[in-house]
C-alpha positions in Angstrom: -16.1 13.6 -24.1 -16.9 9.9 -24.4 -18.0 7.6 -21.6 -14.6 6.0 -21.3 -12.1 5.8 -18.4 -9.0 7.8 -19.4 -6.6 5.5 -17.6 -7.9 1.9 -18.1 -10.1 2.5 -21.2 -13.2 0.9 -19.8 -16.2 1.9 -21.8 -19.8 0.9 -22.3 -20.7 -2.7 -23.2 -23.9 -4.0 -24.8 -26.3 -6.6 -23.5 -30.0 -7.5 -23.3 -33.0 -6.5 -21.2 -34.8 -9.7 -20.6 -38.5 -9.5 -19.7 -40.6 -12.0 -17.6 -41.8 -13.5 -20.9 -38.1 -13.8 -21.9 -38.3 -11.1 -24.7 -34.9 -9.6 -25.3 -34.2 -6.0 -26.2 -30.8 -4.4 -26.6 -29.4 -2.1 -23.9 -26.1 -0.6 -22.9 -24.3 -1.1 -19.6 -22.4 2.2 -18.8 -19.3 2.2 -16.6 -19.4 4.0 -13.3 -17.3 7.0 -14.2 -16.3 9.8 -11.7 -14.5 13.1 -12.4 -11.6 13.0 -10.0 -8.9 15.6 -9.2 -5.7 13.7 -8.2 -2.3 14.9 -7.0 0.4 13.3 -9.1 3.7 13.5 -7.1 5.9 12.7 -10.1 4.5 15.7 -12.1 4.2 17.9 -8.9 0.7 19.1 -9.8 -3.0 18.2 -9.7 -4.6 16.4 -12.6 -8.4 16.1 -13.3 -9.3 12.8 -14.9 -12.5 10.9 -15.7 -12.0 7.5 -14.0 -13.9 4.4 -13.4 -14.4 3.6 -9.7 -12.3 0.4 -10.0 -9.4 2.5 -11.3 -9.8 4.9 -8.4 -9.4 2.0 -6.1 -6.3 0.8 -8.0 -4.7 4.3 -7.8 -5.4 4.4 -4.0 -3.7 1.0 -3.7 -0.8 1.3 -6.1 -0.1 5.0 -6.5 0.0 7.4 -9.4 3.3 6.4 -11.1 1.5 4.7 -14.1 -0.7 7.8 -14.6 2.4 10.1 -14.8 4.0 7.7 -17.3 0.9 7.8 -19.5 0.6 11.6 -19.4 4.3 12.0 -20.4 3.9 9.5 -23.3 0.8 11.5 -24.5 -1.6 8.6 -24.0 -3.8 10.7 -21.6 -4.8 14.3 -22.6 -4.9 16.6 -19.6 -5.9 20.2 -19.5 
């Protein structure tokens, strides 16, 4: 599985390591992903998703309706 949030689509971005002498080398910034088991009321079941921590906070604040909608439309693959 890729390092990508299944709901928001957040993935790795690239940038530079910068040394004290200001030498630049490429690096990757990985998202803070967590495997989370969430109860989706609209589907009446638990769903396990790989989510970024910012998306976990959004779900806690706004609910799981948009997750259920994406699962029904086939945008999110769930086992």
